[in-house]
N, C-alpha and C positions, 0 to 999 in steps of 0.2 A: 504494500500500500504506500501511497505517496501523500504525506500531509501537505507538502508544498510543491510548487512547480520545480524548485531546485532539486528535490528528491527525484522527481520524474526525469528531469534532464540528466541527472547523474547516473541513474540506472539504465536509461535507454541509450544515451550517447556518450557516457563517460565524461560529461562536461560538468565542472563544479563552479556554478555561478550562484552566489548567495542572493536570493531574491525574496522580498517580503510578500510573496503572493501565495495564498493558500489554494490548493488544488480545487477544493469544493467551490470557493468563491470565484475562481477563474472560470470554472464551467458554468456557474450560475450567470456570470456576466455574458458568456458566449450564448447561453440559452435566451437571455433577454435580447441580444443582438439578432439572433435567429428569428425570434418571434416578431421583432420590429420589421425585419426585412420581408418576411412572409406576409404580414398584415398590410404593409404598404403595397405590395404587389396586388393583393386581393382588393383593397380599397380602390386602387387605380382601375382595376378591371371592372368593378361595380359601377364606378363613375362613368367609364367609357360605355357601359351597357345601359346607362340610364337608370340604374337602381339607386344611385345617389346623385345629388345635385351639389354644385359648389355652394359653400356656406357664405352668408353675408354677415360679417362680424364688425362690430364697432370698435375702433381703436383710437386711443388718445395719442396725440402727437405734441411734442415740444412741452411736455409737462415740466414745470420748474422743479429743481432739486430742493428738497425740504431738509430741515434739521434732522427729521427722522431718517431720511435717506443717508445723510452723513453718518449719523450714529450707527445705523445698521451696517453700513459698509465698513466702518472702522472696527466694529466688534468682530465681524466676519474676517476681515483682513488680519486683525491681531491674533485671532484664534488660529488661522491657517499659518501665519508666521511662527507662532508659538510652537506648533507641532512640526512644521516642515523643516525648520532649521535644526531642531533637535533630532529629527530623523537623519539628517545629514551628519550631524556631529556624533550621534550614537547609533550608527547604522546597525551594529551588531545586535543591540537590544531589540531593534525593530524586526530584524530577520528572525531572531530567536523566538519571539512571540508577538506577532503583529497585533493581535487582538488585545493583549494586555497592554501593549505600548499605547495604542490608540485610545483605550478607555481609561488609562491612568492620568494622573495629574502631571506627568512628566512632560517638560517642554522648555523652550528657551524664551526668557523674558526679553532678551535683546531681539530675538526673532519676532516676538509679539509687537515690539516697538516699530520695527521695520515694516511689518505687515500693516499695522494701523496707519502709519505715515503714508505708505504707498497707496492704500485704499482712499485716504483723504485726498491725496494728490489727484487720483483718477477722477473722483467725484467733482473736484474743483474744475478739472478740465471739461467735464460734461456740462457743468453749470455755465462756464464761460462760453462754450459753444452754443448754448441756448439763448444767450443774451440777444435781445432784439427780435426774437422769433415769437410768433403769436401761437398761443396754445389753442388747439382745435381738436375736434373729434370727427373722424371720417369713417365711412362705411367701406370696408375693403372686402375683396373676394378671397376666400381661402378654400383650398381643396381639402376634402376630408382626410386624405393621407397625410397632410401636413400637420395634423394634430397628434400623430403617432409618437413624436418625441415626448410630448407631455403625457401621453397615455402610458408610455413605458416608465416614466418617472413615477406616476401615480401607482402603477402596478407594482413597482419595486417597493415603494414605501408601504402601500396597503397590503401587499403580499407578505412582507416580512412581519408587519404588525399582526396580521391575521394568523399567520403561521405560528407566531410566538403565543398568541392568546389561546388558540385551540390546543397547542402542545401543553401549555401550563394547566389548562382545564383538564386535559387528559392525564396529567401527572401532578395532581394537586398536592400530593404529599411532598414531592421535591420542591414545589413552590413555597410551601409553608416552612420547610426546613431551611431553605436558602433563597429568600425572595429576590434579593439583588442579583445573585448569581444566575438564577433562573431567567430573570427578565433581561439581563444584559448579555448573557451568553449568546454567541453566534451559532451555537449548536442547538439542536432541539427545535426543528421546524416541521409543522404539520401541513402538508400540501393543500388539503381541502380547506383548512382555515385560511390560508393565503389566497386560494382561488375565490372563496366566497367574499371576503372583505375587499379584495382588489376589484372583483367584478362589480360590486355595488358602487365603489368609488368611481370607477371608470365610466359606468353607465350614467351616473349622475352628472359627471363632467361632460361627456359627449352629448347627452340628452339636452343639456342647457345650450349647447352649440347648435342644436337642430338635427343631429344625426339620429335617425330612428333606432331605438334600442335593439330591435330584432335584427336589423341590418348589421349593426355593430357587432352583435354576438356572432352572427354568421361570418363576418369578416375576420374575426380573431380565433375561430374554432380550431382550424388546422394549426395555427400558430401555437395555441395552447398545448396541443398534443406534442408538437415538436419540442417546445420549451421544456415540458416535463421530461421527455425522453433524454434530452441533453443534460438536464439537471441530475438525472439518475446516474449518468456517466460519472459525474462528480462524486456522487455517493459511493459508487463502486471503487473509484480510484483512491479516495481518501479513507474509506472504511469508517463511515460516520455513524455506524450503528443500525442502519436500515437493512440489516441482513436478515436472513430467514432463520427458521428453527434448525436444531441439530439434524444433520443428514449423515448418518453412519452407514447407510445402505451402499452397496457397491454400484458403480456406474453401470446402467443397463447397456447391453450389447448394441442396441440400436443407436446409442449415443457415443459409440466408440470413436467417431470422427472428431469429437470435441475434446479439448484438453481437460484434464482431471479437475482443474480449478473452476471450470464452468459447471461442474456437477456439485461439488462440495468444496468448501474453502475455509481456511482458518483465519483469513484476513490478518496476515502478519504485518506488523508495523502500523496497525490501524490508528487513526488520529485520536481515538478516545482512550487509548491505552488499556483496552479491555483484554482480559485473558491472563495468560501466564508469561513470564519473561522468556525471551528467545535467547538460548545459549550463545554467548560470544557477541551478542549485539550491543552496540554502544550508541547512545544518542537519546533523543527525547521520546521516540516512539519505538519501543523494543518489546512489545507484547504481541502475542498471537492467541486466538481463541483456543480453549482446551479441546473442544470438539469441532470438527468441520461443520459448516452450516450451508444451507441453500444460498447461493449468491443472488438474492432477489433483486438488488439494484440492477444487476446485469440483465436479468430477465425482463425487468420493466423497461430498461433502456432500449433493448432490442425490440420488444413488443410495441412500445409507443412510437418509436421512430418508423417502424413498419406501418403502424396505423396512421401515422402522419401522411405517408405516401398514398395510403388507401383514401384518406380524406381528400388529399390534394387532387387525386385523379378523378374523384366523383363529385367534387364540389359544384360543378356547373350544372349538374342534373337536378339540384335542389332549387326549384324556382319559387317555392313558397317561403317568404321571410320567416326565419326562426327555426325552420325544420332542419337545416344543416347543423346548427348549434345543438339542437336536441339529439341529432344523430351522434354528434361528438360526445355529448353527455352519456348517451347509451353505451358507446364503445368504452369510454373512460370508466364508467361505473362497472361494467362487466370485467374489464381488465383488473381494476383495483380489488373488486370483490373476490376474484379468483386468487390473486396473489396473496391476499390476506390469510389464506388457508395455510400457507407455509412461511409466513412472515412473523417475526417477533414484534409484538405490540402489546400495549396495555389493554386488558379486556374488562368489559362490564358484565356483571352477573344479572341477567334478567330471567328470573325463575330458574330453570335448570339449564338455560342457555348461556354460553360464554361468547360474547360478541365484542368486537373492537369498534372504536369510534369511526374508523375508516369504513368498516363494513356497514355500519348504520347509514353513513352519508352516501356511500356508493350504491347501496340498495335503494335509498331514496332517489338518487339520480336515475337509476334504471326505471323505477316505477314512474317517476315524474316525467322522464323523457318519453316513455311509451304513451302516457296519458296526453302529454303536450302534443305529440305528433298526431294522435287521433283527433284532438280538438282543432288544431290548425288545419289539417287536411279537410276535416268536415266543414269548417268555416269557409275554406277556399271553394269547396264544391258548391256550397250554398250560394256564394257570391256569383259564381260563374254559371249557375244553373239558369 
């Protein structure tokens, strides 16, 4: 397993470059980039086919720089300078534990001074450039795909918040035992929590701009499947705990073409430090699981990336707004419900049944998608009758 990109480069190419980039975070960033690219392509196609129209948005021009603008810029500039200069001066500490470094109070006060002064200087330049110009509000034309930059930002913030909230609700004992650690840790993210919160925030934003919610859902459906699959690659590479239950069974003959680790794996050097020490290993991540487990992140990565190509190939056949997104929910729900059968997760006891949070949500997605498809198709038939 590779906690950092440096570990990955060292193992694959023999290159030793100390980089403060965690493997999981790197793959998450790539997943957002992939989702952005795919969504832009789909929004452009929808606009070209007349499903979406250009947006009329009111924008203010030549707004004067206020005291609040100066104060905000100086605070942000000072904070960035405080951290960035210290990153340069104490690069080893940053590489050793980026998360701890960023969340700590460690920084350079001289860097804060430089950052604050520079931010004030830039705002002063903006204020001088606005002198003599008349403040006005104009209506401008914006294409729907142009909002995707903001949508990705909202998805990142809402997704992380939702993922943390749902994870902590699922592991309430850990939250009570260590509230600050549970809330500020970069580990422990629940996909469905992120999906739900991010979706609500995005639809609120795009709805206010005039993009129909069902069309927006359809435009991002394939991107969501791709993003999830790419994110699971990060889980597999880093060994972040999203693995399966113990798998002590021999590899079936019909899977002989696969490497052994694709059937059962001990996740050596996993980022969580779970398991027992690896003999002769030195460094921060030197544990491996006692028993091999199903590598469920690998299975989900393969399944969801393949499902993305399925969705991408059939998307044009869904002509009723909302049905393509419901088809995505159906596939997503089935995939996640099945993988939960061999995946380690917190379970709830409902009568004699033991069920996970993801099973509850994925089953709800399956039923909701089927009902939604029936309703939308029936409505469409009624309108066209």
